[in-house]
NUTINU-434549 format. One record per residue (C-alpha): residue number from 1; x, y, z. Coordinates in steps of 0.1 Angstrom, whole numbers, plus 5000, padded with zeros to 4 digits. Example, Ala and Ser with C-alpha at 12.3 -4.5 7.8 and 13.67 -1.06 7.14 Angstrom:
<pts>
PT   nr    c1    c2    c3
PT    1  5123  4955  5078
PT    2  5137  4989  5071
</pts>
This chain:
<pts>
PT   nr    c1    c2    c3
PT    1  9709  9756  6323
PT    2  9687  9755  6357
PT    3  9660  9777  6338
PT    4  9663  9753  6308
PT    5  9653  9721  6330
PT    6  9626  9738  6348
PT    7  9609  9749  6315
PT    8  9610  9715  6301
PT    9  9593  9700  6333
PT   10  9566  9724  6330
PT   11  9562  9717  6292
PT   12  9557  9679  6300
PT   13  9532  9686  6328
PT   14  9512  9706  6304
PT   15  9513  9679  6278
PT   16  9502  9651  6306
PT   17  9474  9673  6316
PT   18  9464  9680  6279
PT   19  9465  9641  6272
PT   20  9444  9633  6302
PT   21  9416  9659  6294
PT   22  9413  9646  6259
PT   23  9412  9609  6270
PT   24  9384  9617  6295
PT   25  9367  9636  6267
PT   26  9368  9606  6244
PT   27  9354  9584  6271
PT   28  9326  9605  6278
PT   29  9317  9608  6242
PT   30  9320  9569  6239
PT   31  9300  9565  6266
PT   32  9273  9589  6252
PT   33  9269  9568  6220
PT   34  9270  9534  6233
PT   35  9304  9523  6226
PT   36  9336  9521  6246
PT   37  9370  9522  6236
PT   38  9392  9496  6250
PT   39  9422  9502  6273
PT   40  9456  9497  6257
PT   41  9461  9464  6275
PT   42  9428  9452  6262
PT   43  9434  9447  6226
PT   44  9453  9413  6226
PT   45  9424  9398  6247
PT   46  9398  9409  6227
PT   47  9413  9397  6194
PT   48  9415  9363  6209
PT   49  9380  9365  6222
PT   50  9367  9371  6187
PT   51  9388  9344  6173
PT   52  9374  9316  6200
PT   53  9338  9330  6190
PT   54  9342  9323  6155
PT   55  9358  9291  6164
PT   56  9329  9282  6185
PT   57  9303  9293  6156
PT   58  9322  9271  6132
PT   59  9321  9242  6153
PT   60  9283  9249  6160
PT   61  9277  9249  6123
PT   62  9294  9217  6116
PT   63  9275  9199  6146
PT   64  9243  9214  6130
PT   65  9251  9199  6100
PT   66  9261  9164  6115
PT   67  9227  9165  6131
PT   68  9210  9173  6096
PT   69  9226  9143  6084
PT   70  9216  9121  6112
PT   71  9180  9131  6108
PT   72  9180  9122  6072
PT   73  9196  9087  6080
PT   74  9170  9084  6107
PT   75  9141  9094  6083
PT   76  9156  9068  6059
PT   77  9156  9040  6081
PT   78  9123  9050  6093
PT   79  9110  9049  6060
PT   80  9126  9014  6054
PT   81  9111  9002  6085
PT   82  9076  9012  6075
PT   83  9083  8998  6040
PT   84  9093  8964  6057
PT   85  9059  8963  6076
PT   86  9040  8970  6048
PT   87  9059  8942  6029
PT   88  9052  8919  6057
PT   89  9015  8928  6055
PT   90  9013  8924  6019
PT   91  9004  8888  6007
PT   92  9028  8867  5987
PT   93  9015  8871  5955
PT   94  9012  8910  5960
PT   95  9047  8909  5971
PT   96  9059  8891  5939
PT   97  9038  8912  5915
PT   98  9053  8943  5931
PT   99  9088  8929  5924
PT  100  9079  8919  5890
PT  101  9068  8952  5880
PT  102  9096  8969  5899
PT  103  9124  8949  5879
PT  104  9106  8947  5848
PT  105  9106  8985  5846
PT  106  9144  8985  5853
PT  107  9153  8958  5829
PT  108  9133  8975  5801
PT  109  9147  9008  5804
PT  110  9168  9017  5770
PT  111  9206  9021  5771
PT  112  9206  9055  5761
PT  113  9181  9066  5787
PT  114  9204  9049  5817
PT  115  9221  9082  5826
PT  116  9187  9099  5832
PT  117  9174  9071  5855
PT  118  9203  9065  5875
PT  119  9202  9097  5895
PT  120  9196  9079  5928
PT  121  9216  9055  5943
PT  122  9190  9025  5944
PT  123  9184  9027  5905
PT  124  9219  9028  5899
PT  125  9226  8994  5920
PT  126  9199  8979  5901
PT  127  9210  8987  5869
PT  128  9243  8975  5879
PT  129  9232  8941  5891
PT  130  9202  8938  5867
PT  131  9214  8953  5835
PT  132  9252  8935  5830
PT  133  9248  8941  5793
PT  134  9265  8974  5790
PT  135  9295  8954  5801
PT  136  9314  8941  5773
PT  137  9332  8907  5773
PT  138  9366  8922  5770
PT  139  9364  8941  5804
PT  140  9377  8930  5836
PT  141  9403  8906  5823
PT  142  9419  8904  5855
PT  143  9389  8894  5875
PT  144  9381  8866  5848
PT  145  9414  8853  5850
PT  146  9410  8850  5889
PT  147  9376  8832  5887
PT  148  9386  8810  5856
PT  149  9402  8778  5863
PT  150  9406  8741  5855
PT  151  9385  8721  5883
PT  152  9410  8691  5882
PT  153  9446  8708  5875
PT  154  9437  8741  5895
PT  155  9453  8763  5867
PT  156  9435  8792  5854
PT  157  9429  8800  5818
PT  158  9405  8823  5796
PT  159  9381  8810  5773
PT  160  9390  8824  5740
PT  161  9369  8855  5732
PT  162  9353  8842  5699
PT  163  9336  8813  5714
PT  164  9305  8832  5722
PT  165  9306  8869  5717
PT  166  9284  8881  5743
PT  167  9262  8912  5729
PT  168  9232  8931  5731
PT  169  9221  8918  5699
PT  170  9187  8905  5688
PT  171  9178  8867  5691
PT  172  9202  8848  5669
PT  173  9181  8818  5650
PT  174  9203  8789  5652
PT  175  9213  8774  5621
PT  176  9209  8735  5611
PT  177  9247  8730  5616
PT  178  9239  8745  5651
PT  179  9212  8721  5658
PT  180  9233  8692  5645
PT  181  9264  8701  5667
PT  182  9239  8701  5697
PT  183  9223  8668  5688
PT  184  9256  8652  5686
PT  185  9266  8665  5719
PT  186  9236  8650  5735
PT  187  9240  8616  5717
PT  188  9276  8615  5731
PT  189  9262  8620  5768
PT  190  9234  8594  5762
PT  191  9255  8564  5762
PT  192  9267  8537  5787
PT  193  9302  8555  5785
PT  194  9297  8591  5779
PT  195  9324  8613  5766
PT  196  9320  8649  5783
PT  197  9350  8665  5768
PT  198  9340  8659  5727
PT  199  9301  8667  5743
PT  200  9311  8701  5755
PT  201  9333  8708  5723
PT  202  9301  8701  5705
PT  203  9278  8723  5729
PT  204  9306  8751  5727
PT  205  9303  8752  5687
PT  206  9266  8752  5689
PT  207  9265  8780  5712
PT  208  9289  8799  5690
PT  209  9264  8792  5659
PT  210  9234  8805  5683
PT  211  9218  8777  5698
PT  212  9201  8786  5729
PT  213  9202  8753  5747
PT  214  9239  8745  5741
PT  215  9243  8783  5753
PT  216  9226  8773  5787
PT  217  9248  8742  5787
PT  218  9282  8762  5782
PT  219  9270  8789  5807
PT  220  9262  8761  5834
PT  221  9294  8745  5830
PT  222  9314  8779  5834
PT  223  9295  8785  5866
PT  224  9303  8751  5879
PT  225  9335  8747  5865
PT  226  9327  8713  5854
PT  227  9339  8701  5817
PT  228  9347  8740  5810
PT  229  9367  8764  5830
PT  230  9352  8781  5858
PT  231  9344  8816  5848
PT  232  9317  8832  5868
PT  233  9321  8867  5851
PT  234  9312  8851  5817
PT  235  9286  8829  5831
PT  236  9269  8855  5847
PT  237  9272  8877  5814
PT  238  9256  8844  5793
PT  239  9229  8840  5818
PT  240  9219  8878  5816
PT  241  9217  8877  5777
PT  242  9199  8843  5777
PT  243  9173  8858  5802
PT  244  9168  8890  5786
PT  245  9171  8882  5750
PT  246  9157  8847  5748
PT  247  9137  8845  5776
PT  248  9155  8814  5791
PT  249  9138  8799  5823
PT  250  9170  8778  5832
PT  251  9190  8811  5831
PT  252  9166  8831  5854
PT  253  9169  8802  5877
PT  254  9208  8802  5876
PT  255  9207  8840  5880
PT  256  9187  8834  5910
PT  257  9211  8807  5923
PT  258  9240  8833  5918
PT  259  9223  8858  5936
PT  260  9214  8838  5966
PT  261  9245  8825  5973
PT  262  9264  8856  5964
PT  263  9285  8841  5931
PT  264  9300  8870  5912
PT  265  9275  8894  5929
PT  266  9265  8905  5963
PT  267  9242  8880  5979
PT  268  9202  8893  5975
PT  269  9176  8871  5985
PT  270  9150  8894  5971
PT  271  9167  8893  5939
PT  272  9169  8856  5940
PT  273  9133  8852  5949
PT  274  9126  8876  5916
PT  275  9146  8853  5893
PT  276  9130  8823  5907
PT  277  9095  8837  5897
PT  278  9106  8845  5864
PT  279  9118  8811  5858
PT  280  9089  8796  5874
PT  281  9066  8817  5847
PT  282  9085  8800  5820
PT  283  9079  8763  5834
PT  284  9114  8758  5850
PT  285  9108  8729  5875
PT  286  9136  8737  5893
PT  287  9125  8774  5897
PT  288  9094  8760  5908
PT  289  9109  8738  5936
PT  290  9130  8766  5950
PT  291  9098  8786  5953
PT  292  9082  8760  5969
PT  293  9107  8750  5995
PT  294  9107  8787  6004
PT  295  9072  8790  6008
PT  296  9073  8756  6027
PT  297  9100  8770  6051
PT  298  9093  8806  6052
PT  299  9125  8815  6040
PT  300  9124  8853  6029
PT  301  9085  8850  6023
PT  302  9055  8842  6045
PT  303  9049  8804  6052
PT  304  9022  8795  6029
PT  305  9013  8755  6025
PT  306  8989  8762  5996
PT  307  9014  8784  5975
PT  308  9042  8756  5981
PT  309  9016  8730  5974
PT  310  9007  8744  5941
PT  311  9044  8745  5930
PT  312  9055  8710  5940
PT  313  9022  8697  5926
PT  314  9031  8713  5892
PT  315  9065  8699  5890
PT  316  9056  8666  5902
PT  317  9031  8662  5872
PT  318  9061  8669  5852
PT  319  9080  8638  5866
PT  320  9052  8615  5866
PT  321  9054  8609  5827
PT  322  9088  8598  5832
PT  323  9086  8573  5856
PT  324  9074  8538  5850
PT  325  9053  8515  5870
PT  326  9080  8492  5876
PT  327  9100  8519  5894
PT  328  9127  8547  5886
PT  329  9164  8545  5888
PT  330  9172  8544  5924
PT  331  9193  8575  5936
PT  332  9215  8571  5963
PT  333  9218  8603  5988
PT  334  9248  8606  6003
PT  335  9249  8626  6035
PT  336  9286  8637  6041
PT  337  9278  8641  6078
PT  338  9276  8605  6082
PT  339  9309  8593  6070
PT  340  9302  8583  6035
PT  341  9336  8568  6028
PT  342  9329  8538  6054
PT  343  9295  8536  6038
PT  344  9306  8536  6005
PT  345  9334  8508  6013
PT  346  9308  8491  6028
PT  347  9286  8490  5998
PT  348  9315  8482  5979
PT  349  9326  8453  5996
PT  350  9287  8439  6001
PT  351  9283  8440  5963
PT  352  9318  8420  5957
PT  353  9305  8396  5984
PT  354  9276  8391  5966
PT  355  9296  8384  5934
PT  356  9318  8359  5950
PT  357  9287  8340  5964
PT  358  9269  8342  5929
PT  359  9296  8324  5914
PT  360  9294  8298  5942
PT  361  9260  8291  5929
PT  362  9242  8311  5957
PT  363  9206  8317  5941
PT  364  9198  8347  5966
PT  365  9228  8364  5959
PT  366  9222  8360  5922
PT  367  9188  8374  5927
PT  368  9200  8402  5947
PT  369  9227  8412  5920
PT  370  9199  8406  5892
PT  371  9177  8433  5909
PT  372  9205  8455  5917
PT  373  9217  8457  5880
PT  374  9180  8463  5871
PT  375  9173  8494  5893
PT  376  9206  8506  5901
PT  377  9216  8520  5933
PT  378  9242  8513  5960
PT  379  9269  8531  5936
PT  380  9260  8506  5908
PT  381  9247  8517  5877
PT  382  9219  8502  5856
PT  383  9231  8472  5836
PT  384  9206  8452  5819
PT  385  9228  8426  5806
PT  386  9245  8419  5839
PT  387  9208  8417  5855
PT  388  9196  8393  5826
PT  389  9231  8372  5831
PT  390  9224  8370  5870
PT  391  9186  8363  5866
PT  392  9193  8336  5839
PT  393  9215  8319  5866
PT  394  9191  8318  5890
PT  395  9164  8306  5868
PT  396  9187  8278  5853
PT  397  9189  8268  5893
PT  398  9155  8265  5894
PT  399  9142  8299  5909
PT  400  9105  8307  5895
PT  401  9107  8343  5904
PT  402  9139  8348  5883
PT  403  9118  8340  5849
PT  404  9094  8369  5859
PT  405  9121  8393  5860
PT  406  9135  8380  5827
PT  407  9099  8382  5811
PT  408  9101  8418  5822
PT  409  9136  8428  5809
PT  410  9123  8412  5774
PT  411  9091  8432  5777
PT  412  9104  8463  5783
PT  413  9135  8462  5758
PT  414  9166  8484  5760
PT  415  9194  8496  5736
PT  416  9214  8465  5747
PT  417  9182  8440  5749
PT  418  9159  8443  5723
PT  419  9120  8441  5731
PT  420  9107  8407  5724
PT  421  9072  8400  5737
PT  422  9068  8366  5726
PT  423  9099  8357  5748
PT  424  9086  8376  5774
PT  425  9052  8360  5774
PT  426  9066  8324  5774
PT  427  9086  8334  5805
PT  428  9057  8349  5822
PT  429  9035  8319  5817
PT  430  9061  8295  5827
PT  431  9069  8313  5860
PT  432  9031  8322  5867
PT  433  9023  8283  5870
PT  434  9050  8283  5898
PT  435  9030  8313  5913
PT  436  9059  8339  5908
PT  437  9045  8373  5915
PT  438  9067  8390  5891
PT  439  9052  8368  5865
PT  440  9019  8373  5876
PT  441  9022  8412  5872
PT  442  9036  8406  5839
PT  443  9010  8385  5827
PT  444  8984  8408  5841
PT  445  8998  8440  5824
PT  446  8997  8418  5791
PT  447  8963  8411  5794
PT  448  8956  8448  5803
PT  449  8975  8459  5772
PT  450  8964  8431  5749
PT  451  8999  8424  5742
PT  452  9003  8389  5729
PT  453  8972  8377  5741
PT  454  8936  8392  5738
PT  455  8928  8421  5758
PT  456  8909  8405  5791
PT  457  8906  8430  5821
PT  458  8891  8397  5841
PT  459  8922  8377  5838
PT  460  8943  8409  5843
PT  461  8927  8417  5878
PT  462  8930  8381  5885
PT  463  8970  8380  5879
PT  464  8974  8414  5896
PT  465  8957  8404  5928
PT  466  8977  8375  5932
PT  467  9008  8396  5926
PT  468  8995  8420  5951
PT  469  8985  8394  5978
PT  470  9024  8381  5978
PT  471  9035  8419  5980
PT  472  9045  8430  5948
PT  473  9044  8468  5949
PT  474  9041  8473  5907
PT  475  9008  8451  5912
PT  476  8995  8470  5939
PT  477  8998  8504  5924
PT  478  8979  8492  5891
PT  479  8953  8477  5913
PT  480  8952  8512  5928
PT  481  8949  8531  5898
PT  482  8922  8508  5885
PT  483  8903  8518  5919
PT  484  8912  8553  5913
PT  485  8901  8557  5879
PT  486  8872  8533  5881
PT  487  8880  8505  5858
PT  488  8843  8493  5849
PT  489  8824  8521  5868
PT  490  8828  8549  5895
PT  491  8861  8552  5913
PT  492  8865  8534  5947
PT  493  8888  8557  5966
PT  494  8889  8539  5998
PT  495  8905  8509  5979
PT  496  8928  8529  5960
PT  497  8941  8547  5992
PT  498  8947  8510  6005
PT  499  8966  8499  5977
PT  500  8986  8530  5971
PT  501  8995  8531  6007
PT  502  9009  8494  6006
PT  503  9029  8504  5974
PT  504  9040  8537  5990
PT  505  9057  8516  6018
PT  506  9079  8499  5991
PT  507  9088  8534  5977
PT  508  9068  8535  5947
PT  509  9068  8572  5935
PT  510  9038  8569  5912
PT  511  9020  8557  5946
PT  512  9034  8591  5964
PT  513  9017  8608  5933
PT  514  8983  8596  5937
PT  515  8983  8596  5975
PT  516  8992  8633  5971
PT  517  8961  8641  5949
PT  518  8939  8624  5971
PT  519  8949  8641  6000
PT  520  8952  8676  5980
PT  521  8913  8672  5968
PT  522  8902  8654  5999
PT  523  8890  8621  5982
PT  524  8872  8602  6008
PT  525  8896  8614  6032
PT  526  8901  8648  6054
PT  527  8921  8670  6031
PT  528  8952  8678  6043
PT  529  8978  8701  6026
PT  530  9010  8694  6047
PT  531  9005  8656  6039
PT  532  8999  8664  6002
PT  533  9027  8686  6002
PT  534  9050  8662  6017
PT  535  9037  8636  5990
PT  536  9044  8659  5962
PT  537  9078  8670  5976
PT  538  9086  8633  5974
PT  539  9077  8630  5938
PT  540  9093  8662  5927
PT  541  9127  8655  5943
PT  542  9124  8619  5921
PT  543  9131  8638  5890
PT  544  9159  8634  5865
PT  545  9177  8663  5883
PT  546  9182  8642  5912
PT  547  9212  8624  5896
PT  548  9233  8655  5903
PT  549  9237  8642  5940
PT  550  9257  8612  5929
PT  551  9276  8637  5902
PT  552  9284  8660  5932
PT  553  9294  8632  5953
PT  554  9319  8616  5928
PT  555  9334  8652  5925
PT  556  9337  8650  5966
PT  557  9354  8619  5965
PT  558  9378  8631  5936
PT  559  9386  8662  5960
PT  560  9371  8686  5939
PT  561  9355  8702  5964
PT  562  9345  8733  5949
PT  563  9327  8715  5919
PT  564  9309  8694  5942
PT  565  9300  8726  5966
PT  566  9283  8745  5935
PT  567  9262  8713  5926
PT  568  9249  8708  5959
PT  569  9241  8744  5960
PT  570  9218  8744  5929
PT  571  9199  8713  5946
PT  572  9200  8729  5980
PT  573  9182  8761  5966
PT  574  9159  8732  5949
PT  575  9149  8722  5985
PT  576  9170  8688  5985
PT  577  9175  8685  6024
PT  578  9205  8664  6018
PT  579  9222  8690  5994
PT  580  9214  8716  6024
PT  581  9233  8695  6049
PT  582  9265  8688  6025
PT  583  9267  8725  6017
PT  584  9267  8733  6051
PT  585  9291  8706  6057
PT  586  9315  8717  6031
PT  587  9311  8753  6044
PT  588  9318  8742  6080
PT  589  9349  8724  6073
PT  590  9363  8750  6048
PT  591  9367  8728  6020
PT  592  9359  8752  5995
PT  593  9362  8792  6002
PT  594  9357  8810  5968
PT  595  9372  8841  5988
PT  596  9349  8844  6013
PT  597  9360  8853  6045
PT  598  9359  8828  6075
PT  599  9330  8847  6093
PT  600  9308  8848  6059
PT  601  9313  8811  6054
PT  602  9303  8802  6089
PT  603  9272  8827  6081
PT  604  9264  8807  6050
PT  605  9269  8773  6069
PT  606  9243  8785  6094
PT  607  9217  8794  6068
PT  608  9219  8759  6054
PT  609  9223  8742  6087
PT  610  9191  8758  6095
PT  611  9172  8749  6064
PT  612  9181  8714  6066
PT  613  9173  8713  6103
PT  614  9137  8725  6094
PT  615  9133  8694  6071
PT  616  9143  8670  6101
PT  617  9178  8663  6096
PT  618  9192  8655  6131
PT  619  9229  8661  6123
PT  620  9218  8696  6112
PT  621  9199  8704  6145
PT  622  9230  8695  6165
PT  623  9254  8714  6145
PT  624  9231  8742  6146
PT  625  9233  8740  6184
PT  626  9268  8739  6182
PT  627  9268  8772  6161
PT  628  9247  8790  6189
PT  629  9268  8776  6214
PT  630  9304  8786  6202
PT  631  9288  8818  6183
PT  632  9302  8807  6146
PT  633  9288  8828  6121
PT  634  9262  8842  6149
PT  635  9260  8856  6182
PT  636  9267  8831  6212
PT  637  9232  8823  6223
PT  638  9230  8796  6249
PT  639  9194  8795  6252
PT  640  9190  8787  6213
PT  641  9218  8762  6217
PT  642  9198  8744  6245
PT  643  9165  8746  6225
PT  644  9180  8729  6194
PT  645  9199  8703  6214
PT  646  9163  8695  6234
PT  647  9144  8692  6201
PT  648  9174  8668  6186
PT  649  9171  8649  6218
PT  650  9134  8648  6224
PT  651  9119  8646  6187
PT  652  9150  8628  6168
PT  653  9166  8607  6199
PT  654  9202  8622  6190
PT  655  9228  8608  6215
PT  656  9250  8635  6205
PT  657  9225  8661  6217
PT  658  9215  8644  6249
PT  659  9253  8643  6257
PT  660  9257  8678  6248
PT  661  9224  8687  6274
PT  662  9242  8666  6302
PT  663  9274  8686  6299
PT  664  9256  8719  6300
PT  665  9236  8707  6331
PT  666  9266  8693  6345
PT  667  9284  8726  6343
PT  668  9255  8753  6347
PT  669  9261  8764  6312
PT  670  9231  8779  6296
PT  671  9212  8758  6319
PT  672  9205  8755  6359
PT  673  9232  8732  6372
PT  674  9219  8701  6379
PT  675  9242  8669  6385
PT  676  9213  8643  6387
PT  677  9198  8656  6356
PT  678  9229  8656  6338
PT  679  9235  8619  6349
PT  680  9200  8614  6335
PT  681  9208  8628  6300
PT  682  9242  8607  6300
PT  683  9224  8577  6306
PT  684  9199  8583  6277
PT  685  9228  8592  6254
PT  686  9242  8557  6264
PT  687  9213  8538  6256
PT  688  9204  8559  6224
PT  689  9237  8550  6206
PT  690  9263  8520  6214
PT  691  9291  8543  6198
PT  692  9284  8568  6230
PT  693  9292  8541  6253
PT  694  9329  8552  6259
PT  695  9325  8591  6262
PT  696  9294  8588  6283
PT  697  9314  8563  6309
PT  698  9342  8589  6311
PT  699  9318  8619  6318
PT  700  9299  8597  6344
PT  701  9332  8592  6361
PT  702  9340  8627  6362
PT  703  9305  8634  6372
PT  704  9305  8606  6400
PT  705  9341  8623  6414
PT  706  9324  8656  6413
PT  707  9295  8644  6433
PT  708  9320  8630  6457
PT  709  9340  8661  6460
PT  710  9308  8682  6465
PT  711  9298  8658  6494
PT  712  9330  8655  6512
PT  713  9331  8694  6522
PT  714  9294  8693  6536
PT  715  9304  8663  6556
PT  716  9335  8679  6572
PT  717  9318  8710  6578
PT  718  9289  8690  6594
PT  719  9315  8673  6618
PT  720  9331  8704  6628
PT  721  9297  8719  6637
PT  722  9282  8693  6653
PT  723  9310  8668  6668
PT  724  9304  8677  6702
PT  725  9268  8666  6701
PT  726  9278  8633  6686
PT  727  9302  8621  6714
PT  728  9291  8611  6750
PT  729  9302  8633  6781
PT  730  9330  8613  6795
PT  731  9342  8606  6759
PT  732  9380  8612  6766
PT  733  9380  8583  6792
PT  734  9367  8557  6767
PT  735  9393  8567  6741
PT  736  9421  8564  6766
PT  737  9404  8532  6774
PT  738  9402  8520  6740
PT  739  9438  8529  6732
PT  740  9451  8511  6761
PT  741  9432  8479  6749
PT  742  9447  8483  6713
PT  743  9483  8491  6728
PT  744  9481  8458  6751
PT  745  9467  8437  6722
PT  746  9498  8452  6700
PT  747  9522  8442  6729
PT  748  9507  8409  6734
PT  749  9512  8399  6697
PT  750  9546  8409  6693
PT  751  9557  8390  6730
PT  752  9539  8357  6712
PT  753  9558  8365  6680
PT  754  9590  8369  6699
PT  755  9587  8337  6718
PT  756  9579  8317  6688
PT  757  9610  8332  6668
PT  758  9631  8325  6699
PT  759  9620  8287  6698
PT  760  9628  8285  6661
PT  761  9663  8300  6667
PT  762  9673  8272  6697
PT  763  9658  8243  6673
PT  764  9682  8254  6643
PT  765  9712  8255  6672
PT  766  9704  8221  6683
PT  767  9701  8205  6649
PT  768  9736  8221  6639
PT  769  9750  8205  6672
PT  770  9736  8171  6667
PT  771  9750  8174  6630
PT  772  9785  8183  6641
PT  773  9787  8153  6666
PT  774  9776  8126  6643
PT  775  9801  8139  6617
PT  776  9831  8138  6643
PT  777  9820  8102  6649
PT  778  9823  8092  6614
PT  779  9856  8107  6607
PT  780  9878  8078  6623
PT  781  9858  8050  6604
PT  782  9867  8068  6571
PT  783  9905  8070  6579
PT  784  9907  8033  6588
PT  785  9890  8021  6557
PT  786  9918  8009  6525
PT  787  9914  8034  6495
PT  788  9893  8019  6465
PT  789  9893  8025  6431
PT  790  9869  8047  6415
PT  791  9833  8030  6405
PT  792  9825  8021  6372
PT  793  9794  8022  6356
PT  794  9784  7993  6330
PT  795  9762  7994  6303
PT  796  9732  7980  6322
PT  797  9736  8010  6347
PT  798  9748  7991  6378
PT  799  9777  8003  6399
PT  800  9809  7977  6398
PT  801  9836  7979  6427
PT  802  9871  7972  6411
PT  803  9900  7955  6429
PT  804  9875  7939  6456
</pts>
């Protein structure tokens, strides 16, 4: 057994030695060949190391891929930056031409080649936005249901699909039936009491039959939601078909509106500019005004006075033929920021007061009402019958000028009052004998035209000058035209400027137009593009589309805020400052959102406040400062807020802006804290407006309290530091002496008061003792006296003693 154990031990020893030799040989061979066999305990560590290396490699590849993507993005951003710089260096005409060619190529791509062209995202987006004909009317029923609605009831409903099938077909030639339906619809609108529901029924029928202008009316009604359900999807499709298949300038303009404000599409000012350019090429006046306003203010284009002047002068040429020399219908421009409800109520009360005074035979009230109904305004529509009625009352009361107005009414004629030159001439002659300026003007124009009298320019000038000397604007305008054109010789531009200036002060549209021509051409005056541009803009804004201002305001009063906002947006894009202010006001108050976020609403409001402020609107300038102060729709910028407040206070004398500057100076917000300057601004605000007196008084009270509170710590600190220097050396003895004197004086006063009170008490006791003694003396006498009967009072009031 022992031998067996020894044999096993020897075997194990030999095996161990053999294994060790073999391992050493393998290590040697591995070292010679450059490789190393890892120890038995190193296998797990090496595997973990390899896995970590793989992860690091994958992370490195991922980071590299992200860097490549970031580099590509930076290259794209740099490319866009250089393109923007290149576009800024381009002239406006070159930029418009480049946009025109780009969009023209996109629009003309055939439908079957669309897939080949949209290989890049930019082309795909352009096709999606500019070529919506591929989208059929039956698509997106849910979206149409959300955007459709009755503006009065608020209920949503879809327009029947068979009203006008929107297709890519070629232009449809309207039939006679379509033309008759459209003419019938226009006739229903051109009456004193228009019937919009029946008119738009005719327009819808005419549109179904292929009438282009009727389709424009229907598309606009769908976009605004007035007279037809609001349906932005269908309106966009209608405008697109009209623009592409029929070349409709109005459709191009309204497509620009939808892109500018972001209606049914993403907002894009560049695309809006392209559509406005297309519309202006087709002589759409509102599109020209939109471009003119953008070049005037430098909105998305370079500011260019000459280009803006060309657009506005072209529109003014179209407006002038529709304006008479006696003036056009007055259009009331209501600014919603100026509390229109109270102003409107004031106008209504004033008209009622005039009616009351006119019935009381007040001639001045009769003349005022006659002129009001003749020209319209103040919420009153033109009514020649009412005007003739009140002028007749004034004429019968002996007013000579009323006869001149009556003659003008008969000379012009209307649907309600037939033209009667003989009657007009009779009134003119009778009133001219009493030196009526209206009669002199009417008689002078009869001699100019040879109406009812032989043509005689000498007599015409005589009568017109008599009227002009009395300040009659129409006569001043006519004399200016004669001098401008040269009635009997060469033009006299100096005299023309004099007459036109006088007529323009009364608001004559034609006077603005001729002054614009004089300043644009530099006729006997220094040429001034800004002056001519302002005059032509004034004329262009008196066109027939200005009536939409009152239409929008009537919707606002009826609380149809969304319709009012859309109408104001159209006029705001055309450059009307009042419309821009009103759009910003409605957005600011959140009265019409259309699904936009609050931040987006404020951003759009900032844009319109800025445009209105650029045209001199004081309230818009102040509100723009508020937006920068509070960070509404933009970042908080106190420097910009102070700048806007300063402009409004210095250039426009705004009390609100002065008050805001005072507040900023008082609290050191955005401006250096200066209480004295704050007081000056508060005082100026109180002088600028009586309405600011109460807030200014409160602000000054707070400011004075702050001044005193700021002065008190300084006083206490000064006393604490210097009180020993202010007092003499033996100040304590003096203080004790003063206190002793005060104490003695108090004791003296108290002793005198005590003595006086004691004397009063003694006097009272003495009086009481004397009264008691007297009573004791009178008591025995009363006991010895016999009893008596009660005293009776007779009718005379005397006491009689009974039983004496």
